[in-house]
Residue frames relative to the residue before (quaternion, step in Angstrom):
aa qw qx qy qz dx dy dz
X 1.0000 0.0000 0.0000 0.0000 0.00 0.00 0.00
X 0.3723 -0.7340 0.5233 0.2209 3.57 -0.83 0.95
X 0.4538 -0.6530 0.5220 0.3084 3.55 -1.10 0.64
X 0.5063 -0.6928 0.4243 0.2891 3.62 -1.03 0.70
X 0.7186 0.3969 -0.2452 0.5157 3.59 1.24 -0.05
X 0.1851 -0.8017 0.5655 0.0561 3.56 -1.10 0.75
X 0.1570 0.7576 -0.6249 0.1047 3.57 -0.95 0.90
X 0.7589 0.3448 -0.2665 0.4839 3.55 -1.10 0.68
X 0.7403 0.2393 -0.1802 0.6018 3.56 1.31 -0.14
X 0.6693 -0.4699 0.3690 0.4418 3.56 -1.29 0.08
X 0.2979 -0.7378 0.5779 0.1816 3.58 -0.81 0.99
X 0.0664 0.8039 -0.5841 0.0905 3.56 -0.68 1.12
X 0.7761 0.3337 -0.2406 0.4780 3.53 -1.29 0.19
X 0.8279 -0.1624 0.1494 0.5157 3.57 -0.94 -0.93
X 0.6023 0.5690 -0.3605 0.4284 3.60 1.23 -0.32
X 0.6019 0.5175 -0.3593 0.4907 3.57 1.27 -0.23
X 0.0589 -0.8346 0.5476 -0.0058 3.58 -0.75 1.02
X 0.8774 0.0956 -0.0819 0.4630 3.50 -1.24 0.75
X 0.5276 0.6340 -0.4764 0.3045 3.59 -1.01 -0.87
X 0.1970 0.8277 -0.5074 0.1368 3.58 1.16 0.59
X 0.6985 0.4755 -0.2768 0.4575 3.57 0.80 -1.00
X 0.6918 0.4692 -0.2821 0.4709 3.58 0.84 -0.98
X 0.6334 0.5361 -0.3266 0.4524 3.58 1.05 -0.79
X 0.6482 0.5109 -0.3104 0.4717 3.57 0.99 -0.85
X 0.6629 0.5122 -0.2974 0.4579 3.56 0.95 -0.91
X 0.6910 0.4853 -0.2881 0.4516 3.57 0.88 -0.94
X 0.6537 0.5012 -0.3266 0.4635 3.61 0.95 -0.77
X 0.6152 0.5279 -0.3478 0.4710 3.59 1.10 -0.63
X 0.6367 0.5233 -0.3209 0.4668 3.57 1.04 -0.77
X 0.6138 0.5250 -0.3387 0.4827 3.58 1.05 -0.76
X 0.6745 0.5336 -0.2907 0.4194 3.53 0.84 -1.05
X 0.8066 0.3025 -0.1355 0.4894 3.57 0.80 -1.02
X 0.5254 -0.6826 0.3947 0.3199 3.59 1.24 0.19
X 0.3453 0.7309 -0.5101 0.2938 3.57 1.01 0.82
X 0.4116 -0.6874 0.5376 0.2630 3.58 -0.77 0.99
X 0.0897 -0.8300 0.5501 -0.0202 3.56 -0.83 1.02
X 0.1352 -0.7500 0.6427 0.0786 3.54 -1.10 0.82
X 0.1416 -0.7996 0.5826 0.0339 3.55 -0.68 1.14
X 0.0005 -0.8298 0.5539 -0.0683 3.56 -0.51 1.21
X 0.2824 0.7135 -0.6140 0.1848 3.56 -1.00 0.91
X 0.6211 -0.4927 0.4075 0.4533 3.60 -1.20 0.13
X 0.6439 -0.5333 0.3798 0.3959 3.57 -1.23 0.41
X 0.8334 0.2295 -0.2038 0.4596 3.52 -1.26 0.67
X 0.4715 0.6480 -0.4685 0.3718 3.56 1.08 0.67
X 0.6525 -0.5772 0.3031 0.3863 3.59 1.20 0.15
X 0.2672 0.7883 -0.5185 0.1959 3.61 1.14 0.50
X 0.6860 0.4900 -0.2947 0.4500 3.57 0.81 -0.99
X 0.6410 0.5168 -0.3225 0.4669 3.59 1.02 -0.77
X 0.6362 0.5261 -0.3230 0.4629 3.57 1.03 -0.78
X 0.6634 0.4909 -0.3061 0.4746 3.59 0.88 -0.91
X 0.6452 0.5281 -0.3204 0.4497 3.57 0.96 -0.88
X 0.6623 0.5003 -0.3036 0.4679 3.58 0.94 -0.89
X 0.6487 0.5201 -0.3146 0.4579 3.58 0.98 -0.85
X 0.6660 0.4923 -0.3124 0.4654 3.60 0.97 -0.79
X 0.5983 0.5490 -0.3597 0.4597 3.59 1.10 -0.63
X 0.6773 0.4963 -0.2893 0.4596 3.57 0.89 -0.98
X 0.7072 0.4670 -0.2768 0.4529 3.57 0.81 -1.01
X 0.6205 0.5397 -0.3449 0.4525 3.61 1.10 -0.60
X 0.6345 0.5086 -0.3229 0.4842 3.57 1.13 -0.63
X 0.6958 0.4739 -0.2714 0.4665 3.57 0.97 -0.87
X 0.8017 0.1145 -0.0214 0.5862 3.56 1.01 -0.87
X 0.1204 -0.8495 0.5094 0.0667 3.62 0.41 1.19
X 0.6209 0.5487 -0.3483 0.4383 3.58 1.19 -0.38
X 0.5587 0.5973 -0.3961 0.4174 3.60 1.22 -0.29
X 0.3051 -0.7558 0.5555 0.1644 3.58 -0.96 0.89
X 0.1301 -0.7883 0.6003 0.0356 3.58 -0.69 1.16
X 0.0639 -0.7946 0.6038 -0.0009 3.57 -0.79 1.05
X 0.1139 -0.7977 0.5909 0.0394 3.58 -0.79 1.03
X 0.0428 -0.7915 0.6089 -0.0309 3.55 -0.85 1.07
X 0.1332 -0.7770 0.6122 0.0616 3.58 -0.95 0.91
X 0.2234 -0.8097 0.5334 0.0995 3.58 -0.60 1.16
X 0.2306 0.8259 -0.4939 0.1443 3.59 1.25 0.32
X 0.7943 0.2610 -0.1269 0.5337 3.59 0.91 -0.93
X 0.5250 0.6306 -0.4112 0.3970 3.58 1.25 0.23
X 0.0094 0.8384 -0.5411 0.0655 3.55 -0.59 1.16
X 0.7562 0.2902 -0.2064 0.5489 3.61 1.19 0.22
X 0.6643 -0.5236 0.3687 0.3855 3.52 -1.28 0.45
X 0.6789 0.4884 -0.3079 0.4536 3.60 0.87 -0.88
X 0.6106 0.5323 -0.3497 0.4707 3.60 1.07 -0.64
X 0.6183 0.5392 -0.3341 0.4640 3.58 1.06 -0.76
X 0.6722 0.4974 -0.3019 0.4578 3.59 0.86 -0.94
X 0.6336 0.5247 -0.3259 0.4658 3.59 0.99 -0.79
X 0.6778 0.4966 -0.2889 0.4589 3.56 0.92 -0.94
X 0.6693 0.5046 -0.2960 0.4581 3.57 0.90 -0.95
X 0.6887 0.4802 -0.2877 0.4608 3.59 0.79 -1.01
X 0.6651 0.5203 -0.3080 0.4383 3.58 0.91 -0.89
X 0.6841 0.4818 -0.2873 0.4661 3.57 0.92 -0.92
X 0.6469 0.5109 -0.3264 0.4625 3.60 0.98 -0.77
X 0.6603 0.5034 -0.3110 0.4625 3.60 0.90 -0.89
X 0.6621 0.5129 -0.3070 0.4520 3.57 0.93 -0.87
X 0.7154 0.4740 -0.2587 0.4435 3.58 0.91 -0.97
X 0.7646 0.3891 -0.1932 0.4762 3.58 1.09 -0.67
X 0.6997 0.3992 -0.2612 0.5318 3.57 1.29 0.02
X 0.4445 -0.6948 0.4975 0.2686 3.54 -1.16 0.49
X 0.8245 0.1146 -0.0254 0.5536 3.55 -0.09 -1.31
X 0.7051 -0.4464 0.3439 0.4306 3.53 -1.36 0.24
X 0.6255 0.5446 -0.3346 0.4474 3.58 1.07 -0.76
X 0.6290 0.5351 -0.3295 0.4577 3.58 1.10 -0.70
X 0.6050 0.5510 -0.3475 0.4579 3.56 1.08 -0.74
X 0.6547 0.5098 -0.3017 0.4695 3.57 0.90 -0.94
X 0.6672 0.5126 -0.2973 0.4514 3.56 0.91 -0.94
X 0.6568 0.5058 -0.3079 0.4669 3.58 0.95 -0.90
X 0.6466 0.5226 -0.3179 0.4557 3.58 0.95 -0.88
X 0.6733 0.4922 -0.3003 0.4630 3.60 0.92 -0.89
X 0.6477 0.5427 -0.3128 0.4338 3.56 1.08 -0.75
X 0.8203 0.3011 -0.1199 0.4712 3.56 0.81 -1.00
X 0.6798 0.4193 -0.3047 0.5189 3.60 1.20 -0.15
X 0.0191 -0.8135 0.5798 -0.0413 3.57 -0.45 1.24
X 0.7396 0.4116 -0.2133 0.4879 3.56 1.03 -0.84
X 0.7632 0.2782 -0.1688 0.5583 3.60 1.10 -0.62
X 0.2643 -0.7654 0.5721 0.1300 3.56 -1.22 0.55
X 0.1216 -0.8261 0.5471 0.0585 3.59 0.05 1.23
X 0.3368 -0.7016 0.5867 0.2237 3.55 -1.20 0.58
X 0.0309 -0.8000 0.5986 -0.0277 3.57 -0.68 1.11
X 0.0816 0.8010 -0.5852 0.0965 3.56 -0.78 1.04
X 0.6206 -0.5134 0.4252 0.4128 3.54 -1.28 0.30
X 0.3543 -0.7323 0.5417 0.2115 3.56 -1.10 0.71
X 0.4324 -0.6921 0.5059 0.2796 3.61 -0.98 0.75
X 0.6136 0.5541 -0.3448 0.4444 3.58 1.25 -0.34
X 0.4594 -0.6948 0.4757 0.2828 3.63 -0.88 0.86
X 0.6478 0.5301 -0.3151 0.4473 3.59 1.22 -0.42
X 0.7402 0.3310 -0.1915 0.5530 3.59 1.23 -0.35
X 0.3954 -0.7571 0.4739 0.2144 3.57 -0.70 1.08
X 0.8018 -0.0618 0.0612 0.5912 3.59 1.02 -0.73
X 0.3658 -0.7070 0.5615 0.2259 3.53 -1.29 0.34
X 0.1315 -0.7778 0.6120 0.0572 3.56 -0.91 0.96
X 0.0058 -0.7915 0.6106 -0.0236 3.57 -0.85 0.97
X 0.1690 -0.7881 0.5878 0.0691 3.54 -0.76 1.09
X 0.4825 -0.6334 0.5151 0.3172 3.55 -1.07 0.73
X 0.4779 -0.7243 0.4164 0.2714 3.57 -0.57 1.18
X 0.7146 0.4495 -0.2758 0.4597 3.61 0.65 -1.08
X 0.6555 0.5279 -0.3042 0.4462 3.57 0.93 -0.93
X 0.7021 0.4734 -0.2666 0.4602 3.58 0.89 -0.97
X 0.6661 0.5037 -0.3126 0.4526 3.57 0.91 -0.84
X 0.6346 0.5128 -0.3322 0.4733 3.60 1.14 -0.57
X 0.8167 0.1066 0.0021 0.5672 3.56 1.00 -0.85
X 0.0680 0.8480 -0.5221 0.0605 3.64 0.38 1.17
X 0.3856 0.7726 -0.4558 0.2160 3.60 1.26 -0.16
X 0.6712 0.5161 -0.3132 0.4301 3.58 0.88 -0.91
X 0.6308 0.5142 -0.3323 0.4767 3.57 1.10 -0.63
X 0.7100 0.4797 -0.2671 0.4410 3.57 0.81 -1.03
X 0.7334 0.3781 -0.2232 0.5190 3.59 1.17 -0.51
X 0.3811 0.7677 -0.4628 0.2262 3.59 1.26 -0.07
X 0.6752 0.4995 -0.3094 0.4460 3.61 0.77 -0.99
X 0.6723 0.4987 -0.2985 0.4584 3.58 0.91 -0.90
X 0.6582 0.5060 -0.3147 0.4601 3.60 0.92 -0.84
X 0.6540 0.5002 -0.3088 0.4762 3.58 0.97 -0.85
X 0.6371 0.5372 -0.3218 0.4494 3.58 0.97 -0.89
X 0.6568 0.5077 -0.3050 0.4667 3.56 0.96 -0.88
X 0.6937 0.4939 -0.2864 0.4391 3.58 0.85 -0.96
X 0.7456 0.3800 -0.2060 0.5072 3.58 1.07 -0.75
X 0.3609 -0.7421 0.4777 0.3013 3.58 1.33 -0.07
X 0.4387 0.6750 -0.4537 0.3821 3.55 0.94 1.02
X 0.3475 -0.6670 0.6037 0.2642 3.51 -1.40 0.19
X 0.1175 -0.7974 0.5908 0.0363 3.56 -0.87 0.99
X 0.0835 -0.7687 0.6328 0.0416 3.55 -1.03 0.84
X 0.1322 -0.8080 0.5733 0.0321 3.58 -0.68 1.13
X 0.1387 -0.7889 0.5977 0.0354 3.57 -0.67 1.18
X 0.0555 -0.8205 0.5689 -0.0115 3.58 -0.60 1.14
X 0.1858 -0.7887 0.5824 0.0649 3.55 -0.55 1.24
X 0.8129 0.1923 -0.2017 0.5113 3.56 -1.24 0.62
X 0.1322 0.8421 -0.5109 0.1116 3.56 1.05 0.80
X 0.5796 0.6106 -0.3783 0.3850 3.59 1.11 -0.56
X 0.5335 0.6517 -0.4051 0.3557 3.62 1.19 -0.31
X 0.5075 0.6185 -0.4443 0.4031 3.60 1.20 -0.17
X 0.5505 0.6199 -0.3830 0.4074 3.57 1.25 -0.31
X 0.6461 0.5153 -0.3113 0.4692 3.59 1.29 -0.30
X 0.4890 0.6668 -0.4402 0.3499 3.59 1.24 -0.13
X 0.6959 -0.5014 0.3125 0.4083 3.57 -1.22 0.45
X 0.7894 0.0342 0.0004 0.6129 3.59 0.95 -0.86
X 0.1491 -0.8586 0.4828 0.0861 3.59 0.43 1.23
X 0.6390 0.5351 -0.3423 0.4338 3.60 0.99 -0.73
X 0.6561 0.4949 -0.3063 0.4804 3.59 0.95 -0.86
X 0.6425 0.5233 -0.3241 0.4564 3.58 1.02 -0.78
X 0.6387 0.5230 -0.3224 0.4632 3.58 0.97 -0.83
X 0.6296 0.5341 -0.3315 0.4565 3.58 1.03 -0.76
X 0.6297 0.5268 -0.3294 0.4662 3.58 1.05 -0.78
X 0.6625 0.5096 -0.3054 0.4562 3.56 0.86 -1.00
X 0.6870 0.4937 -0.2934 0.4453 3.57 0.77 -1.01
X 0.6416 0.5472 -0.3283 0.4257 3.58 0.91 -0.90
X 0.7193 0.4170 -0.2463 0.4980 3.60 1.03 -0.77
X 0.7282 0.4833 -0.2689 0.4047 3.55 0.65 -1.13
X 0.6326 0.5485 -0.3507 0.4194 3.61 1.03 -0.63
X 0.6584 0.5065 -0.3089 0.4633 3.60 1.23 -0.33
X 0.5464 0.6531 -0.3891 0.3513 3.59 1.22 -0.32
X 0.2191 -0.7966 0.5574 0.0816 3.55 -0.93 1.00
X 0.7529 0.3686 -0.1942 0.5095 3.58 1.10 -0.67
X 0.7123 0.3724 -0.2216 0.5521 3.55 1.33 -0.17
X 0.0345 -0.7854 0.6180 0.0038 3.57 -0.93 0.92
X 0.3160 -0.7771 0.5316 0.1172 3.54 -1.21 0.62
X 0.1330 -0.7296 0.6650 0.0882 3.52 -1.20 0.77
X 0.0580 -0.8251 0.5607 -0.0377 3.57 -0.47 1.25
X 0.1678 0.7843 -0.5771 0.1541 3.58 -0.81 0.99
X 0.0217 0.8112 -0.5832 0.0376 3.56 -1.25 0.22
X 0.5995 -0.6197 0.4063 0.3025 3.55 -1.33 0.07
X 0.6665 0.4558 -0.3093 0.5024 3.61 1.24 0.00
X 0.2570 -0.8262 0.4793 0.1472 3.55 0.11 1.30
X 0.6765 0.5038 -0.3269 0.4263 3.61 0.81 -0.90
X 0.6443 0.5097 -0.3250 0.4685 3.60 1.08 -0.68
X 0.6562 0.4985 -0.3122 0.4726 3.58 1.00 -0.79
X 0.6177 0.5370 -0.3438 0.4602 3.57 1.04 -0.72
X 0.6350 0.5268 -0.3268 0.4609 3.57 1.00 -0.80
X 0.6895 0.4984 -0.2785 0.4456 3.57 0.95 -0.91
X 0.8316 0.3170 -0.1155 0.4411 3.56 0.77 -1.06
X 0.7673 0.3771 -0.2117 0.4735 3.61 1.09 -0.44
X 0.5795 0.5673 -0.3847 0.4409 3.58 1.25 0.03
X 0.4624 -0.7117 0.4527 0.2734 3.65 -0.65 1.05
X 0.6629 0.5203 -0.3112 0.4393 3.59 1.14 -0.47
X 0.6362 0.5518 -0.3238 0.4312 3.60 1.26 -0.22
X 0.6263 -0.5924 0.3633 0.3533 3.61 -1.08 0.75
X 0.7360 0.4302 -0.2433 0.4626 3.60 0.99 -0.74
X 0.3509 0.7320 -0.5087 0.2866 3.59 1.21 0.27
X 0.8422 0.0634 -0.1045 0.5251 3.59 -0.88 1.03
X 0.2758 0.7768 -0.5191 0.2259 3.58 1.10 0.65
X 0.8058 -0.1000 0.0994 0.5751 3.56 1.04 -0.72
X 0.6911 -0.4411 0.3617 0.4439 3.53 -1.32 -0.25
X 0.2420 -0.7790 0.5650 0.1241 3.57 -0.81 1.02
X 0.1171 -0.7701 0.6251 0.0504 3.55 -0.85 1.03
X 0.1710 -0.7646 0.6149 0.0892 3.56 -0.68 1.12
X 0.3009 -0.7806 0.5234 0.1615 3.56 -0.36 1.25
X 0.2227 -0.7747 0.5826 0.1034 3.56 -0.89 1.01
X 0.6136 -0.5247 0.4213 0.4131 3.56 -1.27 0.20
X 0.4985 -0.6000 0.5269 0.3375 3.54 -1.20 0.58
X 0.5081 -0.6947 0.4181 0.2905 3.58 -0.84 0.97
X 0.6625 -0.5190 0.3781 0.3857 3.54 -1.28 0.49
X 0.6623 0.5218 -0.3169 0.4343 3.60 0.90 -0.89
X 0.6510 0.4997 -0.3199 0.4735 3.58 1.00 -0.75
X 0.6418 0.5157 -0.3312 0.4609 3.57 0.98 -0.78
X 0.6275 0.5536 -0.3400 0.4292 3.59 0.96 -0.86
X 0.7060 0.4507 -0.2718 0.4738 3.57 0.79 -1.00
X 0.6233 0.5466 -0.3374 0.4461 3.59 1.05 -0.75
X 0.6891 0.4806 -0.2859 0.4609 3.60 0.81 -0.98
X 0.6333 0.5284 -0.3268 0.4614 3.58 0.97 -0.85
X 0.6908 0.4877 -0.2788 0.4552 3.58 0.88 -0.96
X 0.6640 0.5003 -0.3145 0.4583 3.59 0.97 -0.80
X 0.6070 0.5171 -0.3501 0.4915 3.61 1.08 -0.65
X 0.6706 0.5193 -0.2953 0.4398 3.57 0.86 -1.01
X 0.6546 0.5322 -0.3104 0.4381 3.58 0.97 -0.87
X 0.7147 0.4225 -0.2477 0.4993 3.59 1.17 -0.53
X 0.5999 -0.5989 0.3526 0.3964 3.58 1.27 0.14
X 0.6313 0.4872 -0.3456 0.4946 3.58 1.24 0.31
X 0.3132 -0.7606 0.5429 0.1692 3.57 -1.28 0.26
X 0.0606 0.7425 -0.6670 0.0126 3.50 -1.26 0.62
X 0.4551 -0.7008 0.4758 0.2746 3.58 -0.87 0.89
X 0.6271 -0.5276 0.4019 0.4085 3.62 -1.17 0.44
X 0.6178 0.5542 -0.3476 0.4362 3.60 1.04 -0.74
X 0.7134 0.4377 -0.2615 0.4807 3.58 0.83 -0.96
X 0.5927 0.5411 -0.3661 0.4710 3.59 1.11 -0.60
X 0.6427 0.5104 -0.3098 0.4800 3.56 1.07 -0.76
X 0.6235 0.5350 -0.3370 0.4599 3.59 1.07 -0.71
X 0.6026 0.5460 -0.3468 0.4675 3.59 1.06 -0.73
X 0.7031 0.4656 -0.2658 0.4671 3.57 0.81 -1.04
X 0.6484 0.5156 -0.3201 0.4597 3.59 1.00 -0.77
X 0.6321 0.5311 -0.3376 0.4522 3.60 0.95 -0.80
X 0.7321 0.3823 -0.2117 0.5226 3.57 1.08 -0.76
X 0.3867 -0.7578 0.4429 0.2829 3.57 1.36 0.17
X 0.6155 -0.6017 0.3165 0.3987 3.57 1.06 0.91
X 0.3404 0.7175 -0.5137 0.3246 3.58 1.18 0.61
X 0.5041 -0.7219 0.3716 0.2944 3.59 -0.39 1.26
X 0.6848 0.4908 -0.2938 0.4515 3.58 0.76 -1.03
X 0.7395 0.4331 -0.2420 0.4550 3.58 0.78 -1.02
X 0.5801 0.5531 -0.3916 0.4518 3.61 1.07 -0.54
X 0.6772 0.4816 -0.2932 0.4727 3.58 0.89 -0.93
X 0.6648 0.5039 -0.3138 0.4535 3.59 0.94 -0.84
X 0.6800 0.4791 -0.2918 0.4722 3.59 0.89 -0.93
X 0.6295 0.5285 -0.3330 0.4621 3.58 1.01 -0.79
X 0.6499 0.5153 -0.3227 0.4560 3.59 1.01 -0.76
X 0.6279 0.5224 -0.3397 0.4663 3.59 0.99 -0.79
X 0.6438 0.5126 -0.3132 0.4740 3.58 0.98 -0.86
X 0.6507 0.5263 -0.3091 0.4517 3.55 0.97 -0.89
X 0.6407 0.5228 -0.3228 0.4604 3.59 0.97 -0.83
X 0.7241 0.4534 -0.2404 0.4607 3.58 0.98 -0.87
X 0.6367 0.5334 -0.3160 0.4586 3.57 1.28 -0.26
X 0.2942 -0.7484 0.5668 0.1790 3.58 -0.80 1.01
X 0.8071 0.0117 0.0222 0.5899 3.56 0.86 -0.98
X 0.8185 0.0256 0.0447 0.5722 3.58 0.68 -1.14
X 0.4137 -0.7135 0.5126 0.2388 3.58 -0.81 1.02
X 0.1798 -0.7700 0.6047 0.0949 3.55 -1.14 0.70
X 0.6560 -0.4979 0.3763 0.4245 3.55 -1.25 0.26
X 0.6058 0.5536 -0.3517 0.4504 3.59 1.07 -0.69
X 0.6464 0.5148 -0.3189 0.4642 3.58 0.96 -0.83
X 0.6565 0.5100 -0.3125 0.4596 3.59 0.92 -0.88
X 0.6811 0.4875 -0.2919 0.4617 3.59 0.89 -0.94
X 0.6716 0.4858 -0.2997 0.4724 3.58 0.94 -0.86
X 0.6259 0.5356 -0.3330 0.4589 3.58 1.08 -0.67
X 0.6390 0.5209 -0.3157 0.4697 3.55 1.01 -0.82
X 0.6588 0.4951 -0.3033 0.4784 3.57 0.94 -0.88
X 0.6351 0.5370 -0.3210 0.4530 3.56 1.02 -0.80
X 0.6490 0.5158 -0.3167 0.4610 3.58 0.98 -0.83
X 0.6348 0.5262 -0.3287 0.4605 3.59 0.97 -0.84
X 0.7009 0.4645 -0.2716 0.4682 3.57 0.84 -0.98
X 0.5937 0.5842 -0.3482 0.4302 3.57 1.11 -0.70
X 0.7599 0.3606 -0.1784 0.5106 3.57 1.08 -0.79
X 0.3855 0.7792 -0.4442 0.2168 3.59 1.29 -0.04
X 0.6419 0.5181 -0.3397 0.4519 3.62 0.96 -0.78
X 0.6253 0.5287 -0.3250 0.4731 3.57 1.01 -0.81
X 0.6825 0.4838 -0.2865 0.4669 3.57 0.93 -0.91
X 0.6088 0.5445 -0.3516 0.4575 3.59 1.06 -0.67
X 0.6647 0.5010 -0.2986 0.4668 3.56 0.92 -0.92
X 0.6393 0.5170 -0.3197 0.4709 3.58 1.01 -0.81
X 0.6726 0.5173 -0.2948 0.4394 3.56 0.89 -0.97
X 0.6266 0.5547 -0.3325 0.4348 3.58 1.08 -0.68
X 0.6453 0.5167 -0.3212 0.4620 3.60 1.22 -0.38
X 0.6148 0.5767 -0.3393 0.4175 3.59 1.26 -0.23
X 0.4726 -0.6534 0.5103 0.2988 3.54 -1.16 0.63
X 0.6674 -0.4808 0.3754 0.4272 3.55 -1.28 0.24
X 0.6450 0.5290 -0.3178 0.4506 3.56 0.99 -0.82
X 0.6534 0.5088 -0.3121 0.4656 3.59 0.98 -0.82
X 0.6552 0.4980 -0.3109 0.4755 3.57 0.99 -0.79
X 0.6363 0.5207 -0.3278 0.4654 3.58 1.00 -0.76
X 0.6299 0.5265 -0.3261 0.4688 3.56 1.05 -0.77
X 0.6620 0.4988 -0.3052 0.4688 3.59 0.93 -0.88
X 0.6171 0.5404 -0.3385 0.4610 3.57 1.06 -0.73
X 0.6596 0.4911 -0.3023 0.4820 3.58 0.96 -0.85
X 0.6427 0.5307 -0.3205 0.4501 3.58 0.99 -0.84
X 0.6820 0.4782 -0.2826 0.4757 3.59 0.91 -0.92
X 0.6405 0.5241 -0.3186 0.4622 3.59 1.14 -0.62
X 0.5608 -0.6423 0.3690 0.3698 3.57 1.28 -0.09
X 0.3683 0.7375 -0.4924 0.2791 3.59 1.22 0.28
X 0.2135 -0.7877 0.5698 0.0963 3.57 -1.05 0.81
X 0.7548 0.3558 -0.1882 0.5180 3.57 0.93 -0.93
X 0.1186 -0.8563 0.5005 0.0457 3.55 0.40 1.27
X 0.6998 0.4705 -0.2769 0.4607 3.58 1.09 -0.59
X 0.4655 0.6683 -0.4619 0.3511 3.58 1.22 0.04
X 0.6096 -0.5798 0.4022 0.3612 3.57 -1.10 0.71
X 0.6341 0.5556 -0.3275 0.4266 3.56 1.00 -0.84
X 0.6964 0.4561 -0.2708 0.4833 3.60 0.88 -0.98
X 0.6240 0.5493 -0.3377 0.4414 3.59 0.98 -0.81
X 0.7058 0.4527 -0.2622 0.4776 3.56 0.90 -0.92
X 0.6517 0.5438 -0.3182 0.4222 3.58 0.95 -0.90
X 0.8049 0.2812 -0.1247 0.5075 3.58 0.95 -0.88
X 0.4840 -0.7053 0.4186 0.3050 3.58 1.23 0.27
X 0.3110 0.7873 -0.4760 0.2385 3.59 1.00 0.83
X 0.4485 -0.7614 0.3746 0.2806 3.57 1.39 0.09
X 0.7767 -0.2683 0.2203 0.5255 3.64 0.51 -1.06
X 0.6597 -0.4994 0.3814 0.4122 3.57 -1.30 0.27
X 0.6342 0.5289 -0.3272 0.4594 3.58 1.03 -0.79
X 0.6522 0.5069 -0.3121 0.4693 3.57 1.02 -0.79
X 0.6104 0.5499 -0.3423 0.4559 3.58 1.07 -0.73
X 0.6338 0.5321 -0.3219 0.4600 3.57 1.01 -0.82
X 0.6580 0.4959 -0.3035 0.4785 3.59 0.97 -0.84
X 0.6324 0.5332 -0.3258 0.4579 3.59 1.01 -0.82
X 0.6548 0.5221 -0.3091 0.4506 3.56 0.90 -0.93
X 0.6759 0.4940 -0.3018 0.4562 3.57 0.85 -0.94
X 0.6357 0.5314 -0.3249 0.4560 3.57 1.05 -0.73
X 0.6840 0.4756 -0.2782 0.4781 3.58 0.98 -0.85
X 0.6142 0.5280 -0.3411 0.4770 3.58 1.12 -0.64
X 0.6535 0.5193 -0.3093 0.4556 3.57 0.96 -0.88
X 0.6831 0.4609 -0.2715 0.4972 3.57 1.11 -0.69
X 0.4143 -0.7284 0.4449 0.3161 3.59 1.34 -0.01
X 0.4081 0.7024 -0.4828 0.3269 3.58 1.07 0.73
X 0.7849 0.1061 -0.0721 0.6062 3.59 1.04 -0.73
X 0.1535 -0.7632 0.6200 0.0973 3.54 -1.33 0.25
X 0.0563 -0.8093 0.5839 0.0315 3.56 -1.08 0.68
X 0.3149 0.7905 -0.4832 0.2060 3.60 1.20 0.39
X 0.6803 0.4672 -0.2949 0.4816 3.61 1.15 -0.46
X 0.5885 -0.5674 0.3727 0.4390 3.58 1.28 -0.01
X 0.7017 0.3658 -0.2427 0.5611 3.55 1.32 -0.09
X 0.3557 -0.7329 0.5383 0.2162 3.58 -0.80 0.99
X 0.1044 0.7984 -0.5846 0.0992 3.57 -0.80 1.01
X 0.4688 -0.6303 0.5373 0.3072 3.53 -1.24 0.55
X 0.4323 -0.7571 0.4329 0.2291 3.56 -0.64 1.15
X 0.7406 0.3594 -0.2128 0.5264 3.59 1.01 -0.75
X 0.3104 -0.7981 0.4827 0.1836 3.63 -0.27 1.21
X 0.6473 0.5017 -0.3390 0.4630 3.61 1.08 -0.55
X 0.6055 0.5224 -0.3496 0.4882 3.58 1.10 -0.61
X 0.6179 0.5408 -0.3278 0.4672 3.56 1.04 -0.79
X 0.6686 0.4886 -0.2968 0.4755 3.58 0.91 -0.90
X 0.6359 0.5263 -0.3277 0.4597 3.61 1.01 -0.77
X 0.6382 0.5148 -0.3223 0.4730 3.57 0.98 -0.83
X 0.6655 0.5137 -0.2960 0.4534 3.56 0.93 -0.91
X 0.7894 0.3922 -0.1788 0.4371 3.54 0.73 -1.09
X 0.8248 0.2673 -0.0994 0.4882 3.56 1.01 -0.79
X 0.7458 0.4282 -0.2518 0.4438 3.60 0.89 -0.78
X 0.7828 0.3507 -0.1894 0.4779 3.57 0.68 -1.06
X 0.5865 0.5595 -0.3809 0.4449 3.59 1.27 0.11
X 0.4745 0.6837 -0.4408 0.3362 3.58 1.27 -0.06
């Protein structure tokens, strides 16, 4: 029997909830070829949203070619070119012979090596000569557009973990190459997203960066409490169990409407419920989740400086005026300049965020662990 909640994987089918506005916007962008940048903190459901949008658009326009690329393990420019070329060839060609034919048609300056793959999960292996490709990457960067034009097709390329281009040897020069080519494409559009919000913000919202104004930016918001309540109630009901709207709301509130944690906490409650969930079950499930992640949180906390921990303590205590003399002295924050450095360090570590004008801890379960176990010592 499948559990009614999904976390850590792509949420699909009945496990996908809400996102009506963002889903409508993203599918329209797919339809009309609008380049899109999707930005939110990690584990808010970006990948699930993109997956759902591609499912819808594939049903509406089966002739449209959707290509999905994950840069999770890509750490160099040549690895990017191999991944991009391989995925485009696979998505736009049928048999292995078609792949060879497409490569010969569109690659004039570079000579890729294409061979059968011994792995059952991979149809073929593509290897690009590093020096040759780095000298002349144009054919790779324009491959999707050239194929789309020749086949009279529309191609949409979705790239996850796009912020990893920041690890390349010369990321700024690489971004300039991408922008110079991709901005000219008429039949190919791009959806770019990833799990490091501060890095994506630097790439796409800074006027000095090559990708500034590259496309429409969608800032993903949290799913509202009311939507979570109805979703949790319905998912319990569909499995033959019950939970009241009040307790479903308590689940979502404990997880601060964080998509990943709401689904995880709801699943723990569901496992512990025989027929009808109780407040005791919800509270014990929340405590269980905190303790389940405590070792991870301990390891994370050990990487923080004393100043960063003092700042988090002040934040959890509800302090607002961090630069006031009283708060600086009470929490040992030293000076306003030091507070600024502390904030930037915590933002870079993806522990806090202040893009909405309000400083908040991004991980609600880590916040609860700090409150209940760390700062009470």
